[in-house]
C-alpha positions in Angstrom: 214.2 209.6 124.3 217.2 211.8 125.1 218.6 214.5 122.7 222.2 213.8 121.7 224.9 216.1 122.6 225.1 217.7 119.6 221.5 218.3 118.8 221.6 220.1 122.3 224.5 222.4 121.4 222.8 223.3 118.2 219.9 224.3 119.9 221.8 226.0 122.4 223.7 228.2 119.5 220.5 228.8 118.1 218.9 230.2 121.3 222.0 232.3 121.5 221.6 233.9 118.1 224.4 232.2 116.4 223.4 230.4 113.0 222.1 226.7 112.7 224.9 224.6 111.7 222.1 222.1 109.7 221.9 225.4 107.4 225.5 224.9 106.2 224.7 221.8 104.8 224.8 221.4 101.1 221.4 220.4 99.1 223.3 217.5 97.6 223.6 215.4 100.8 219.8 214.5 100.1 219.9 213.9 96.4 220.3 210.5 95.3 224.0 210.6 93.5 224.1 207.0 92.2 223.7 206.4 88.5 221.4 204.1 87.3 221.4 202.4 84.0 219.3 199.7 82.2 219.7 196.1 82.1 222.1 195.1 79.3 221.4 191.9 76.8 224.1 190.0 79.3 222.2 191.1 82.2 218.9 189.5 81.2 220.6 186.6 80.0 222.6 186.1 83.1 219.5 186.5 85.5 218.3 183.0 84.9 221.0 181.1 86.9 219.2 177.4 86.8 218.4 176.3 83.4 215.5 173.7 82.8 214.6 173.6 86.2 210.8 175.5 85.5 208.1 173.2 85.0 205.2 176.0 84.6 205.7 175.8 80.5 206.7 172.0 80.1 209.9 172.5 78.4 212.0 171.4 81.0 214.4 169.3 78.3 212.9 165.7 79.3 210.9 163.8 77.5 208.7 160.6 77.7 209.0 157.8 75.0 206.2 154.8 75.4 206.2 152.0 73.0 202.5 150.6 72.1 202.3 147.4 70.1 198.9 146.0 69.2 199.2 142.6 67.5 196.1 140.6 66.8 196.4 137.1 67.8 195.0 134.4 65.0 194.0 131.2 66.2 194.5 128.4 63.5 
């Protein structure tokens, strides 16, 4: 692959005895400055978007009602 024009200019400046511009960069360039927070109670609640769609624990909100009737038939 070819070198970029900026990299060629940096290398030429170093060969001529000038300071490398990469050394002028702040150390905060490489730091991750994002703030990280722990999840709140609402984040945990809203994480489950679709309710009653999991069948792993069997509590999907449905039920089964069966009716069984046993009669003894007497012949007279």
